[in-house]
C-alpha positions in Angstrom: -17.4 17.7 -11.8 -16.7 14.4 -13.5 -18.3 12.8 -16.5 -20.8 10.1 -15.6 -19.2 6.8 -15.7 -15.8 8.2 -14.5 -14.6 6.9 -11.2 -13.3 8.9 -8.3 -10.1 7.6 -6.9 -8.9 8.3 -3.5 -7.1 5.4 -1.9 -4.7 5.3 0.9 -2.1 2.5 0.6 0.3 1.4 3.2 3.6 0.0 2.2 5.3 -1.9 5.0 8.8 -0.3 5.2 9.5 2.2 7.9 12.7 3.4 6.2 10.6 5.2 3.6 9.4 8.8 3.6 6.1 9.0 5.4 3.2 10.1 3.1 2.8 11.1 -0.5 -0.3 12.5 -2.2 0.0 11.2 -5.7 -2.1 12.8 -8.5 -2.1 11.1 -12.0 -2.4 13.7 -14.7 -3.0 13.4 -18.5 -3.6 16.7 -20.3 -5.3 18.1 -17.2 -3.8 21.6 -17.1 -7.2 23.1 -16.3 -7.8 20.7 -13.4 -4.3 21.4 -12.1 -4.9 25.1 -12.2 -8.2 24.7 -10.3 -7.3 22.1 -7.7 -3.6 22.2 -7.0 -3.8 25.3 -4.8 -6.1 23.4 -2.4 -3.8 20.4 -2.4 -1.0 22.7 -1.4 -3.0 24.5 1.2 -4.5 21.4 2.9 -1.9 18.7 2.2 1.6 20.2 2.3 2.1 20.0 6.0 1.2 16.3 6.1 2.6 14.9 2.9 4.7 15.4 -0.2 2.5 16.3 -3.2 3.6 14.5 -6.4 2.0 14.7 -9.9 2.7 11.7 -12.2 2.3 13.1 -15.7 1.1 10.4 -18.0 2.6 11.6 -21.2 0.6 14.9 -21.5 0.7 16.9 -24.7 -0.6 20.1 -23.0 1.6 22.3 -20.8 0.7 20.5 -17.5 4.3 19.9 -16.5 5.4 23.4 -17.4 2.6 24.8 -15.4 3.6 22.8 -12.3 7.3 23.8 -12.6 6.4 27.5 -13.1 3.4 28.0 -10.7 3.6 25.2 -8.2 7.3 24.7 -7.4 6.5 22.9 -4.1 5.0 20.0 -6.1 7.2 17.2 -7.3 6.7 15.6 -10.8 7.3 12.2 -12.2 7.1 12.5 -16.0 6.2 9.4 -18.1 7.1 9.3 -21.8 3.7 8.2 -22.9 0.1 7.7 -21.6 0.1 4.3 -19.9 -3.6 4.6 -18.8 -4.9 4.8 -15.3 -3.4 1.7 -13.7 -0.2 1.7 -15.9 0.5 5.3 -15.1 0.1 4.8 -11.4 2.1 1.6 -11.4 5.0 3.0 -13.3 5.0 6.3 -11.4 4.8 4.8 -7.9 7.8 2.7 -8.7 9.8 5.9 -8.7 8.7 7.1 -5.3 10.0 6.3 -1.8 7.2 6.7 0.6 5.5 4.5 3.3 2.0 5.6 2.4 0.6 6.6 -1.0 -2.6 8.7 -1.2 -3.8 8.1 -4.8 -6.2 10.8 -6.0 -7.7 12.1 -9.2 -6.7 15.5 -10.4 -10.3 16.8 -10.4 -11.1 16.7 -6.7 -11.1 19.4 -4.0 -9.6 18.5 -0.7 -10.4 20.2 2.6 -8.7 21.0 5.9 -7.4 18.0 7.9 -8.2 15.4 5.2 -5.0 13.4 5.6 -4.1 12.9 9.3 -7.2 11.1 10.5 -6.9 8.5 7.7 -3.2 7.9 8.3 -3.8 7.6 12.0 -6.5 5.0 11.3 -4.2 3.2 8.8 -1.4 3.0 11.3 -3.6 2.0 14.2 -4.0 -1.6 13.0 -1.6 -3.8 11.1 -4.6 -5.6 9.5 -5.6 -2.4 7.7 -3.8 -2.1 4.3 -6.0 0.4 2.4 -8.7 2.9 3.4 -11.0 5.4 1.6 -12.6 8.5 3.0 -16.1 9.6 2.4 -16.3 11.6 -0.8 -18.7 14.4 -1.2 -20.2 15.7 -4.4 -18.4 18.8 -5.6 -21.6 20.6 -6.6 -23.8 19.3 -3.7 -21.5 19.2 -0.8 -24.2 17.7 1.5 -24.4 14.6 -0.7 -22.0 11.7 -1.3 -20.3 11.4 -4.7 -21.2 8.2 -6.5 -19.2 8.7 -9.7 -22.2 8.6 -12.1 -23.8 5.5 -10.7 -27.6 5.5 -10.8 -28.6 5.8 -7.2 -25.8 6.9 -5.1 -27.0 5.1 -1.9 -25.0 2.9 0.4 -26.6 -0.3 1.6 -26.5 -1.7 5.2 -23.3 -3.6 4.3 -21.5 -0.4 3.2 -21.7 -1.2 -0.6 -22.7 1.4 -3.1 -26.2 0.7 -4.2 -26.9 1.4 -7.9 -29.9 0.7 -10.1 -29.7 -2.9 -11.2 -27.4 -4.2 -8.5 -28.5 -7.3 -6.7 -27.0 -9.9 -4.5 
């Protein structure tokens, strides 16, 4: 689904403040109207009962924001004036949210049933855990892990992705 060299981002972050709204699934978008059309229905189907779904639009020039407002009214948007890049877009957009946990995801992933609650349960089970990531399967070969274009796609005995040329 992704170009080789592109990274998949799914990260669960815990912000220590119990006065905040519980969980937000946060999707950064830049000119991704086709990804939104394809994947937002699954986000709604499999996320809405466990979390708010929020799209941070990173200065898109396509009709991404209009699409969300017209076809996906249950999704909130944060609209940035210009493209601030991946980190800048998330950093600026997250400042505008009031949630205890942020689930940061790319717009080109497909989520499945019960993908949120086990991770949040794990995150809340131990104060020493600040961030977690689930296993990510390849969109086209669902029996294999996604490795975001790395040459290899294996995981070593220490849990690190193993790519051609990596050594310790």
